[in-house]
C-alpha positions in Angstrom: 85.7 26.8 147.8 86.8 30.5 147.9 89.9 31.2 150.0 92.7 33.7 150.7 95.9 33.4 148.8 99.2 35.3 148.7 101.3 36.2 145.6 103.7 38.8 144.3 102.2 41.0 141.5 103.0 44.0 139.4 100.3 46.6 138.8 99.7 47.2 135.1 96.6 49.3 135.1 94.0 50.7 137.5 90.6 52.3 137.1 87.8 53.4 139.4 85.0 51.0 140.4 83.1 53.6 142.4 83.8 56.7 144.5 85.9 54.7 147.0 87.1 51.5 145.3 89.4 50.8 142.4 90.0 47.8 140.1 93.6 46.8 139.7 95.0 44.8 136.7 98.1 43.0 137.8 100.4 40.3 136.6 101.1 37.8 139.4 103.9 35.3 139.9 101.5 32.5 140.7 98.3 33.2 138.8 99.3 35.3 135.8 97.0 38.1 134.9 94.5 38.9 137.6 92.0 41.7 138.3 91.2 42.6 141.9 89.2 45.2 143.9 91.1 47.5 146.2 88.4 48.6 148.6 88.6 52.1 150.0 91.8 52.7 148.0 90.6 56.2 146.8 90.0 57.4 150.3 92.7 59.9 151.5 93.9 57.8 154.4 93.8 54.4 152.7 96.8 52.1 153.2 96.2 50.7 149.8 96.2 54.1 148.0 99.9 54.4 147.4 100.2 50.7 146.5 97.8 50.6 143.6 99.6 53.0 141.3 100.8 51.6 137.9 104.2 49.9 137.9 104.4 49.0 141.5 105.4 45.4 142.6 103.6 44.3 145.8 103.4 41.2 147.9 99.6 40.7 148.3 97.1 38.8 150.3 93.9 38.4 148.3 90.5 36.8 148.7 89.1 34.8 145.7 85.9 36.2 144.2 83.6 34.9 141.5 84.7 37.5 138.9 87.1 39.8 140.8 89.4 39.0 143.7 89.7 41.4 146.6 93.0 42.8 148.0 93.2 42.2 151.7 96.8 43.4 152.3 99.6 44.9 150.2 103.3 45.3 150.9 105.4 47.2 148.4 108.4 45.3 147.0 109.6 47.8 144.4 107.9 51.1 143.4 110.1 51.6 140.3 109.7 55.2 141.3 111.8 56.8 138.5 109.5 55.5 135.8 106.8 58.0 136.6 109.2 61.0 136.4 110.3 60.5 132.8 108.0 60.5 129.7 110.2 58.0 127.7 110.3 55.6 130.7 106.6 56.0 131.3 105.7 55.4 127.6 107.7 52.3 127.2 106.5 50.9 130.5 102.9 51.4 129.4 103.8 49.6 126.1 105.0 46.6 128.2 101.8 46.7 130.2 99.7 46.7 127.0 101.7 43.7 125.6 101.1 41.7 128.8 97.4 42.6 128.8 97.1 41.6 125.0 99.0 38.3 125.3 98.5 37.0 128.8 94.7 37.4 129.0 94.2 34.8 126.2 95.4 31.5 124.8 99.0 32.7 124.2 100.0 32.3 127.9 100.3 29.1 129.8 100.3 28.7 133.6 103.8 27.3 133.7 105.2 30.6 132.3 103.7 32.9 135.0 106.8 33.1 137.2 109.2 33.5 134.2 107.0 36.3 132.7 106.6 38.0 136.1 110.4 38.0 136.6 110.8 39.4 133.1 108.4 42.3 133.8 110.1 42.9 137.2 113.6 43.0 135.7 112.5 45.2 132.8 110.8 47.8 134.9 113.7 47.8 137.3 116.2 48.4 134.4 113.9 51.1 132.9 113.5 52.8 136.3 117.3 52.9 136.9 118.3 53.8 133.3 120.2 57.0 132.8 119.8 57.3 129.0 117.2 56.5 126.4 119.6 53.9 125.0 119.4 52.0 128.2 115.6 52.2 128.3 115.3 51.0 124.7 117.8 48.1 125.2 115.8 46.9 128.2 112.5 47.0 126.2 114.1 45.3 123.3 115.3 42.5 125.5 111.7 42.3 126.9 110.2 42.0 123.4 112.5 39.3 122.3 112.3 37.2 125.5 108.6 37.6 126.0 107.9 36.2 122.5 110.4 33.3 123.1 108.7 32.5 126.4 105.2 32.4 124.8 106.4 30.2 122.0 106.7 32.8 119.3 110.5 33.3 119.5 112.4 34.2 116.3 115.2 32.0 115.0 117.7 34.6 113.9 120.1 32.0 112.3 118.1 29.6 110.2 116.0 29.8 107.1 112.5 28.6 108.0 111.9 27.3 104.4 115.0 25.3 103.6 116.2 24.8 107.2 119.7 25.9 106.4 121.8 28.4 108.4 121.8 31.8 106.8 125.3 33.2 106.6 124.5 36.5 105.0 121.8 38.5 103.2 119.0 37.3 105.4 115.5 38.6 105.0 112.6 38.5 107.4 109.2 37.4 106.0 106.3 39.0 107.9 103.9 36.6 106.1 105.8 33.6 107.5 106.9 35.4 110.7 110.5 34.1 110.3 113.8 34.6 108.6 114.4 33.2 105.1 117.5 33.1 102.9 117.7 35.1 99.8 116.9 32.2 97.6 113.7 31.2 99.5 112.5 34.8 99.8 111.8 35.1 96.0 108.2 36.3 95.4 107.5 37.1 99.1 106.6 40.8 99.0 106.5 41.0 102.8 110.2 40.5 103.2 112.6 43.1 104.5 116.4 42.8 104.7 118.0 42.7 108.1 121.7 43.4 108.4 123.8 40.5 109.6 125.1 42.4 112.5 121.6 43.3 113.6 120.7 39.6 113.5 123.7 38.8 115.6 122.8 41.5 118.1 119.3 40.3 118.6 120.4 36.6 118.8 122.8 37.6 121.5 120.0 39.3 123.5 117.8 36.2 123.0 120.3 33.7 124.5 121.8 36.0 127.2 120.5 36.4 130.7 118.4 39.5 131.0 120.7 41.2 133.5 123.9 40.1 131.8 125.8 43.0 130.1 126.7 41.9 126.6 129.3 43.3 124.3 126.5 45.2 122.5 125.2 47.1 125.5 127.6 50.0 125.0 127.9 49.7 121.3 124.3 49.9 120.2 123.4 53.5 119.4 119.9 55.0 119.5 119.3 54.5 115.7 120.1 50.8 115.9 118.0 50.3 119.0 115.0 52.2 117.6 115.2 50.1 114.4 115.3 46.9 116.3 112.4 48.0 118.6 110.2 48.9 115.6 111.0 45.6 113.9 110.0 43.7 117.0 106.9 45.9 117.5 105.7 45.1 114.0 106.4 41.4 114.4 104.5 41.3 117.7 101.6 43.4 116.3 101.3 40.9 113.4 101.1 37.9 115.8 98.5 39.4 118.1 96.5 40.9 115.1 96.1 43.9 117.5 98.3 46.9 117.0 99.6 48.4 120.2 98.3 52.0 120.4 100.0 53.5 123.4 102.5 55.6 121.3 99.8 56.9 119.0 97.7 58.0 122.1 100.7 59.7 123.7 101.5 61.5 120.4 97.9 62.9 120.3 98.1 64.0 124.0 101.4 65.8 123.4 100.2 67.7 120.4 
């Protein structure tokens, strides 16, 4: 039986359904990834118009539909307004939305993870919105990458060799064919391996085990070069898992040329 329900949700994407209505893709605290119709949202005086933009968190009342739910009411919880005024913030926020759409619309996501993932997206967008430097933006996105994979069951063990099951003290390599760290001895013959500096492993391990909003000793020490290297490493790892390369940065590069 169809019914009304309420939930908190963050807008990840919107596109037109017709001249007056829009379809909104959202990640909700209770139901995970949902798609809903915002009727009349494109009309000039619509109360929903300002609430269906990307990267806005709303408290919603929706009516269940066969294929698409319908938004009945929406109350903004956080507009993350500074994201839309900065290209770096916008780019990385769109990357996060793409990851959520890739992973949470298929078998990777489980219902019991919905609230944890919702809170992770909310905290990340809030940090990105309030960031004053690109370093702060990248640090927030890196935390998101590491913690999302861990929540979905694809977390990286930064300490142990996945082959011999011994702790790696130094000279660790990451095997993209295995999707895990291996010691130097076990890495022989694996052409997919890359060397990861011990301090980088320690850095990412700290981000994994620390609360998202906790300021670690690395927050002020990690420079842009280190953060970009870590981000690109995690991006490649995630792309390999999903077998679907995220394309948002390629699209933005084409647009800016």
